[in-house]
TORFI-411996 format. One record per atom (N, C-alpha, C, O, CB): atom name; chain; residue number from 0; y, z, x. Coordinates in steps of 0.1 Angstrom, whole numbers, plus 2048, in hexadecimal, padded with zeros to 3 digits. Each point is the difference from the previous one (the first is absolute). Glycine has a CB too. Layout:
BEGIN
PT; CA; A; NUM; Y; Z; X
...
//
This chain:
BEGIN
PT; N; A; 0; 77B; D92; 10A
PT; CA; A; 0; 807; 7F4; 7FB
PT; C; A; 0; 804; 7F7; 80C
PT; O; A; 0; 7FE; 7F4; 7FF
PT; CB; A; 0; 80A; 819; 7ED
PT; N; A; 1; 7FD; 7F9; 81F
PT; CA; A; 1; 804; 7F8; 80B
PT; C; A; 1; 7F3; 7FA; 807
PT; O; A; 1; 801; 7F5; 806
PT; CB; A; 1; 813; 819; 7FD
PT; N; A; 2; 7E1; 7F8; 7FB
PT; CA; A; 2; 7F4; 7FB; 806
PT; C; A; 2; 7FB; 7F3; 7F9
PT; O; A; 2; 7F9; 7F8; 806
PT; CB; A; 2; 801; 81F; 800
PT; N; A; 3; 80A; 7E7; 7EE
PT; CA; A; 3; 7FC; 7F4; 7F9
PT; C; A; 3; 80B; 7F5; 801
PT; O; A; 3; 7FD; 7F4; 802
PT; CB; A; 3; 7F6; 81A; 7EE
PT; N; A; 4; 81A; 7F6; 80F
PT; CA; A; 4; 80B; 7F6; 800
PT; C; A; 4; 802; 7FA; 80E
PT; O; A; 4; 801; 7F3; 800
PT; CB; A; 4; 80A; 81A; 7ED
PT; N; A; 5; 7F4; 7FA; 81D
PT; CA; A; 5; 803; 7FB; 80E
PT; C; A; 5; 7F6; 7F5; 804
PT; O; A; 5; 804; 7F5; 803
PT; CB; A; 5; 805; 821; 803
PT; N; A; 6; 7EA; 7ED; 7FA
PT; CA; A; 6; 7F6; 7F6; 803
PT; C; A; 6; 800; 7F4; 7F7
PT; O; A; 6; 7FE; 7F5; 804
PT; CB; A; 6; 7F4; 81D; 806
PT; N; A; 7; 810; 7F0; 7E9
PT; CA; A; 7; 801; 7F5; 7F6
PT; C; A; 7; 80B; 7F7; 803
PT; O; A; 7; 7FF; 7F4; 800
PT; CB; A; 7; 7F7; 81B; 7EF
PT; N; A; 8; 816; 7F7; 814
PT; CA; A; 8; 80C; 7F8; 804
PT; C; A; 8; 7FD; 7F8; 80D
PT; O; A; 8; 804; 7F5; 801
PT; CB; A; 8; 80B; 81C; 7F3
PT; N; A; 9; 7EB; 7F6; 816
PT; CA; A; 9; 7FD; 7F9; 80C
PT; C; A; 9; 7F6; 7F4; 7FE
PT; O; A; 9; 802; 7F6; 806
PT; CB; A; 9; 802; 820; 806
PT; N; A; 10; 7F3; 7EC; 7EB
PT; CA; A; 10; 7F6; 7F6; 7FD
PT; C; A; 10; 807; 7F4; 7F9
PT; O; A; 10; 7FD; 7F4; 803
PT; CB; A; 10; 7F1; 81D; 7FB
PT; N; A; 11; 81B; 7F2; 7F9
PT; CA; A; 11; 807; 7F5; 7F9
PT; C; A; 11; 809; 7F8; 809
PT; O; A; 11; 800; 7F4; 800
PT; CB; A; 11; 7FF; 81A; 7EB
PT; N; A; 12; 808; 7F9; 81E
PT; CA; A; 12; 809; 7F9; 809
PT; C; A; 12; 7F8; 7F8; 80A
PT; O; A; 12; 803; 7F5; 804
PT; CB; A; 12; 80D; 81E; 7FA
PT; N; A; 13; 7E4; 7F2; 807
PT; CA; A; 13; 7F8; 7F9; 809
PT; C; A; 13; 7FA; 7F4; 7FA
PT; O; A; 13; 7FF; 7F5; 806
PT; CB; A; 13; 7FC; 820; 806
PT; N; A; 14; 801; 7EC; 7E7
PT; CA; A; 14; 7FA; 7F4; 7F9
PT; C; A; 14; 80B; 7F5; 7FF
PT; O; A; 14; 7FD; 7F4; 801
PT; CB; A; 14; 7F3; 81B; 7F3
PT; N; A; 15; 81C; 7F5; 808
PT; CA; A; 15; 80B; 7F7; 7FF
PT; C; A; 15; 803; 7F9; 80D
PT; O; A; 15; 802; 7F4; 801
PT; CB; A; 15; 808; 819; 7ED
PT; N; A; 16; 7F7; 7FB; 81D
PT; CA; A; 16; 802; 7FA; 80D
PT; C; A; 16; 7F5; 7F7; 804
PT; O; A; 16; 803; 7F5; 806
PT; CB; A; 16; 80A; 81F; 800
PT; N; A; 17; 7E7; 7EF; 7F8
PT; CA; A; 17; 7F4; 7F8; 803
PT; C; A; 17; 801; 7F2; 7F9
PT; O; A; 17; 7FD; 7F6; 805
PT; CB; A; 17; 7F5; 81F; 800
PT; N; A; 18; 811; 7EC; 7EE
PT; CA; A; 18; 802; 7F4; 7F8
PT; C; A; 18; 80B; 7F7; 805
PT; O; A; 18; 7FE; 7F4; 801
PT; CB; A; 18; 7F9; 818; 7EB
PT; N; A; 19; 814; 7FA; 817
PT; CA; A; 19; 80C; 7F8; 805
PT; C; A; 19; 7FD; 7FA; 80E
PT; O; A; 19; 803; 7F4; 802
PT; CB; A; 19; 80C; 81B; 7F1
PT; N; A; 20; 7EB; 7F9; 815
PT; CA; A; 20; 7FD; 7FA; 80E
PT; C; A; 20; 7F5; 7F5; 7FF
PT; O; A; 20; 7FF; 7F7; 808
PT; CB; A; 20; 808; 81F; 803
PT; N; A; 21; 7F0; 7EC; 7EB
PT; CA; A; 21; 7F5; 7F6; 7FE
PT; C; A; 21; 806; 7F3; 7FC
PT; O; A; 21; 7FB; 7F5; 804
PT; CB; A; 21; 7F5; 81D; 7F6
PT; N; A; 22; 819; 7EE; 7FD
PT; CA; A; 22; 807; 7F4; 7FB
PT; C; A; 22; 807; 7F9; 80B
PT; O; A; 22; 800; 7F4; 802
PT; CB; A; 22; 802; 815; 7E7
PT; N; A; 23; 805; 7FF; 820
PT; CA; A; 23; 807; 7FB; 80B
PT; C; A; 23; 7F7; 7F9; 80A
PT; O; A; 23; 802; 7F5; 805
PT; CB; A; 23; 80F; 81D; 7F8
PT; N; A; 24; 7E3; 7F5; 805
PT; CA; A; 24; 7F6; 7FA; 809
PT; C; A; 24; 7FA; 7F3; 7FB
PT; O; A; 24; 7FE; 7F7; 807
PT; CB; A; 24; 7FD; 820; 801
PT; N; A; 25; 803; 7E9; 7EB
PT; CA; A; 25; 7FB; 7F3; 7FA
PT; C; A; 25; 809; 7F5; 802
PT; O; A; 25; 7FC; 7F5; 802
PT; CB; A; 25; 7F8; 819; 7ED
PT; N; A; 26; 819; 7F4; 80F
PT; CA; A; 26; 80A; 7F5; 802
PT; C; A; 26; 800; 7FC; 80E
PT; O; A; 26; 801; 7F4; 803
PT; CB; A; 26; 80D; 814; 7EA
PT; N; A; 27; 7F1; 801; 81D
PT; CA; A; 27; 800; 7FC; 80E
PT; C; A; 27; 7F3; 7F9; 803
PT; O; A; 27; 801; 7F6; 808
PT; CB; A; 27; 80D; 81E; 7FD
PT; N; A; 28; 7E7; 7F0; 7F6
PT; CA; A; 28; 7F4; 7F9; 802
PT; C; A; 28; 800; 7F1; 7FB
PT; O; A; 28; 7FC; 7F7; 806
PT; CB; A; 28; 7F8; 81F; 7F9
PT; N; A; 29; 812; 7E9; 7F5
PT; CA; A; 29; 802; 7F2; 7FA
PT; C; A; 29; 808; 7F7; 809
PT; O; A; 29; 7FD; 7F5; 802
PT; CB; A; 29; 801; 815; 7E7
PT; N; A; 30; 80D; 7FC; 81C
PT; CA; A; 30; 809; 7F8; 809
PT; C; A; 30; 7F9; 7FC; 80D
PT; O; A; 30; 801; 7F5; 805
PT; CB; A; 30; 813; 817; 7F2
PT; N; A; 31; 7E4; 7FE; 80F
PT; CA; A; 31; 7F9; 7FD; 80C
PT; C; A; 31; 7F5; 7F5; 7FE
PT; O; A; 31; 7FD; 7F8; 808
PT; CB; A; 31; 808; 820; 7FF
PT; N; A; 32; 7F5; 7E9; 7ED
PT; CA; A; 32; 7F5; 7F6; 7FD
PT; C; A; 32; 807; 7F2; 7FF
PT; O; A; 32; 7F9; 7F6; 805
PT; CB; A; 32; 7F9; 81B; 7EF
PT; N; A; 33; 81A; 7EE; 807
PT; CA; A; 33; 806; 7F3; 7FF
PT; C; A; 33; 804; 7FB; 80E
PT; O; A; 33; 7FE; 7F4; 803
PT; CB; A; 33; 80B; 812; 7E7
PT; N; A; 34; 7FB; 803; 81F
PT; CA; A; 34; 803; 7FC; 80E
PT; C; A; 34; 7F4; 7FC; 807
PT; O; A; 34; 800; 7F6; 808
PT; CB; A; 34; 813; 81A; 7F8
PT; N; A; 35; 7E2; 7F7; 7FE
PT; CA; A; 35; 7F3; 7FC; 806
PT; C; A; 35; 7FC; 7F2; 7FC
PT; O; A; 35; 7FB; 7F8; 808
PT; CB; A; 35; 7FE; 820; 7F9
PT; N; A; 36; 808; 7E5; 7F2
PT; CA; A; 36; 7FC; 7F3; 7FB
PT; C; A; 36; 809; 7F5; 807
PT; O; A; 36; 7FB; 7F5; 803
PT; CB; A; 36; 7FE; 815; 7E7
PT; N; A; 37; 814; 7F8; 817
PT; CA; A; 37; 809; 7F7; 806
PT; C; A; 37; 7FC; 7FE; 80F
PT; O; A; 37; 800; 7F4; 805
PT; CB; A; 37; 813; 812; 7EB
PT; N; A; 38; 7EA; 805; 817
PT; CA; A; 38; 7FC; 7FF; 80E
PT; C; A; 38; 7F3; 7F8; 802
PT; O; A; 38; 7FE; 7F9; 809
PT; CB; A; 38; 80E; 81C; 7FB
PT; N; A; 39; 7EB; 7ED; 7F2
PT; CA; A; 39; 7F3; 7F9; 801
PT; C; A; 39; 802; 7F1; 7FF
PT; O; A; 39; 7FA; 7F8; 807
PT; CB; A; 39; 7FA; 81C; 7EF
PT; N; A; 40; 815; 7E8; 801
PT; CA; A; 40; 803; 7F2; 7FE
PT; C; A; 40; 806; 7FA; 80D
PT; O; A; 40; 7FD; 7F5; 804
PT; CB; A; 40; 807; 80F; 7E4
PT; N; A; 41; 805; 804; 81E
PT; CA; A; 41; 807; 7FB; 80C
PT; C; A; 41; 7F5; 7FF; 80C
PT; O; A; 41; 800; 7F7; 807
PT; CB; A; 41; 816; 813; 7F2
PT; N; A; 42; 7E1; 800; 807
PT; CA; A; 42; 7F6; 800; 80A
PT; C; A; 42; 7F7; 7F4; 7FF
PT; O; A; 42; 7FC; 7FA; 80A
PT; CB; A; 42; 805; 81F; 7F7
PT; N; A; 43; 7FB; 7E4; 7F3
PT; CA; A; 43; 7F7; 7F4; 7FE
PT; C; A; 43; 808; 7F3; 805
PT; O; A; 43; 7FA; 7F8; 806
PT; CB; A; 43; 7FA; 814; 7E6
PT; N; A; 44; 819; 7F3; 810
PT; CA; A; 44; 807; 7F5; 805
PT; C; A; 44; 801; 7FF; 80F
PT; O; A; 44; 7FF; 7F5; 806
PT; CB; A; 44; 80E; 80C; 7E5
PT; N; A; 45; 7F6; 80A; 81B
PT; CA; A; 45; 801; 801; 80F
PT; C; A; 45; 7F2; 7FC; 806
PT; O; A; 45; 7FF; 7F9; 80A
PT; CB; A; 45; 813; 818; 7F5
PT; N; A; 46; 7E3; 7F4; 7FB
PT; CA; A; 46; 7F3; 7FD; 805
PT; C; A; 46; 7FD; 7F1; 800
PT; O; A; 46; 7FB; 7FB; 80A
PT; CB; A; 46; 7FE; 81C; 7EE
PT; N; A; 47; 80B; 7E3; 7FD
PT; CA; A; 47; 7FD; 7F1; 7FF
PT; C; A; 47; 809; 7F9; 80A
PT; O; A; 47; 7FB; 7F6; 807
PT; CB; A; 47; 7FF; 80C; 7E1
PT; N; A; 48; 812; 802; 81A
PT; CA; A; 48; 809; 7FA; 80A
PT; C; A; 48; 7FB; 802; 80E
PT; O; A; 48; 800; 7F6; 808
PT; CB; A; 48; 813; 80E; 7E9
PT; N; A; 49; 7E7; 807; 812
PT; CA; A; 49; 7FB; 803; 80E
PT; C; A; 49; 7F4; 7F7; 802
PT; O; A; 49; 7FE; 7FB; 80B
PT; CB; A; 49; 80B; 81D; 7F4
PT; N; A; 50; 7EE; 7E7; 7F7
PT; CA; A; 50; 7F4; 7F7; 801
PT; C; A; 50; 804; 7F2; 803
PT; O; A; 50; 7FA; 7FA; 809
PT; CB; A; 50; 7FA; 815; 7E7
PT; N; A; 51; 816; 7EC; 809
PT; CA; A; 51; 804; 7F2; 802
PT; C; A; 51; 806; 7FE; 80E
PT; O; A; 51; 7FC; 7F6; 807
PT; CB; A; 51; 809; 808; 7E0
PT; N; A; 52; 803; 80B; 81D
PT; CA; A; 52; 806; 7FF; 80D
PT; C; A; 52; 7F6; 802; 80B
PT; O; A; 52; 801; 7F9; 80B
PT; CB; A; 52; 814; 810; 7EC
PT; N; A; 53; 7E1; 7FF; 807
PT; CA; A; 53; 7F5; 802; 80A
PT; C; A; 53; 7F8; 7F3; 802
PT; O; A; 53; 7FD; 7FC; 80B
PT; CB; A; 53; 802; 81C; 7EF
PT; N; A; 54; 7FE; 7E2; 7FB
PT; CA; A; 54; 7F9; 7F3; 800
PT; C; A; 54; 808; 7F5; 807
PT; O; A; 54; 7FB; 7F8; 808
PT; CB; A; 54; 7F9; 80E; 7E3
PT; N; A; 55; 819; 7FA; 812
PT; CA; A; 55; 809; 7F6; 806
PT; C; A; 55; 801; 802; 80F
PT; O; A; 55; 802; 7F7; 808
PT; CB; A; 55; 80B; 808; 7E3
PT; N; A; 56; 7F2; 80E; 81A
PT; CA; A; 56; 801; 803; 80E
PT; C; A; 56; 7F2; 7FD; 807
PT; O; A; 56; 800; 7FB; 80B
PT; CB; A; 56; 812; 816; 7F0
PT; N; A; 57; 7E3; 7F3; 7FF
PT; CA; A; 57; 7F3; 7FF; 806
PT; C; A; 57; 7FB; 7F2; 800
PT; O; A; 57; 7F9; 7FC; 80A
PT; CB; A; 57; 802; 81B; 7F0
PT; N; A; 58; 808; 7E1; 7FC
PT; CA; A; 58; 7FA; 7F2; 7FF
PT; C; A; 58; 804; 7F8; 80C
PT; O; A; 58; 7F7; 7F9; 806
PT; CB; A; 58; 80A; 809; 7E2
PT; N; A; 59; 80C; 7FD; 81D
PT; CA; A; 59; 803; 7F8; 80B
PT; C; A; 59; 7F9; 805; 80D
PT; O; A; 59; 7FC; 7F8; 809
PT; CB; A; 59; 81A; 802; 7EC
PT; N; A; 60; 7E9; 813; 80C
PT; CA; A; 60; 7FA; 806; 80C
PT; C; A; 60; 7F1; 7FC; 800
PT; O; A; 60; 7FB; 7FC; 80B
PT; CB; A; 60; 815; 817; 7F5
PT; N; A; 61; 7E9; 7ED; 7F5
PT; CA; A; 61; 7F2; 7FD; 7FF
PT; C; A; 61; 7FE; 7F1; 803
PT; O; A; 61; 7F7; 7FC; 807
PT; CB; A; 61; 806; 816; 7E8
PT; N; A; 62; 80C; 7E6; 80D
PT; CA; A; 62; 7FF; 7F1; 803
PT; C; A; 62; 802; 7FE; 80F
PT; O; A; 62; 7FA; 7F8; 806
PT; CB; A; 62; 80E; 802; 7E2
PT; N; A; 63; 802; 80D; 81E
PT; CA; A; 63; 802; 7FF; 80E
PT; C; A; 63; 7F4; 804; 808
PT; O; A; 63; 7FD; 7FA; 80A
PT; CB; A; 63; 81C; 809; 7F2
PT; N; A; 64; 7E1; 808; 800
PT; CA; A; 64; 7F4; 805; 807
PT; C; A; 64; 7F5; 7F6; 7FF
PT; O; A; 64; 7F9; 7FD; 809
PT; CB; A; 64; 80E; 81B; 7F3
PT; N; A; 65; 7F7; 7E2; 7F8
PT; CA; A; 65; 7F6; 7F6; 7FD
PT; C; A; 65; 802; 7F4; 809
PT; O; A; 65; 7F7; 7FB; 806
PT; CB; A; 65; 807; 80D; 7E3
PT; N; A; 66; 80F; 7F4; 818
PT; CA; A; 66; 803; 7F4; 809
PT; C; A; 66; 7FD; 803; 80F
PT; O; A; 66; 7FB; 7F8; 807
PT; CB; A; 66; 816; 801; 7E8
PT; N; A; 67; 7F3; 813; 815
PT; CA; A; 67; 7FD; 804; 80E
PT; C; A; 67; 7F1; 801; 803
PT; O; A; 67; 7FB; 7FC; 80A
PT; CB; A; 67; 81A; 811; 7F6
PT; N; A; 68; 7E3; 7F8; 7F6
PT; CA; A; 68; 7F2; 801; 802
PT; C; A; 68; 7FA; 7F2; 801
PT; O; A; 68; 7F7; 7FD; 808
PT; CB; A; 68; 809; 818; 7EB
PT; N; A; 69; 805; 7E1; 805
PT; CA; A; 69; 7FB; 7F2; 801
PT; C; A; 69; 804; 7FA; 80D
PT; O; A; 69; 7F8; 7F9; 806
PT; CB; A; 69; 80A; 805; 7E2
PT; N; A; 70; 809; 805; 81D
PT; CA; A; 70; 805; 7FB; 80D
PT; C; A; 70; 7F7; 806; 80C
PT; O; A; 70; 7FD; 7F9; 809
PT; CB; A; 70; 81A; 803; 7EE
PT; N; A; 71; 7E6; 810; 808
PT; CA; A; 71; 7F8; 807; 80A
PT; C; A; 71; 7F2; 7FC; 7FF
PT; O; A; 71; 7F8; 800; 80A
PT; CB; A; 71; 818; 813; 7F7
PT; N; A; 72; 7EB; 7EB; 7F3
PT; CA; A; 72; 7F3; 7FC; 7FE
PT; C; A; 72; 7F7; 80C; 7FB
PT; O; A; 72; 7F4; 800; 802
PT; CB; A; 72; 80F; 7EF; 80F
PT; N; A; 73; 803; 81A; 7E9
PT; CA; A; 73; 7F8; 80C; 7FB
PT; C; A; 73; 7FC; 7FD; 7F1
PT; O; A; 73; 7FA; 808; 7FA
PT; CB; A; 73; 812; 808; 815
//
């Protein structure tokens, strides 16, 4: 009798624990997915800002190099 009840009870408890931890993991995964989406949005915004600042920085330098090349005759 103990050979049937013990393993059956262990199986039932382990199935309950697996279901409970699975639900907990699903909620954590959903929260992390929301955070990833927010960070992706911020990253796109930062990327656009960096592109604009890079162009603003490089454009005057390129114009200065062009003017120097014209003065030197290259």
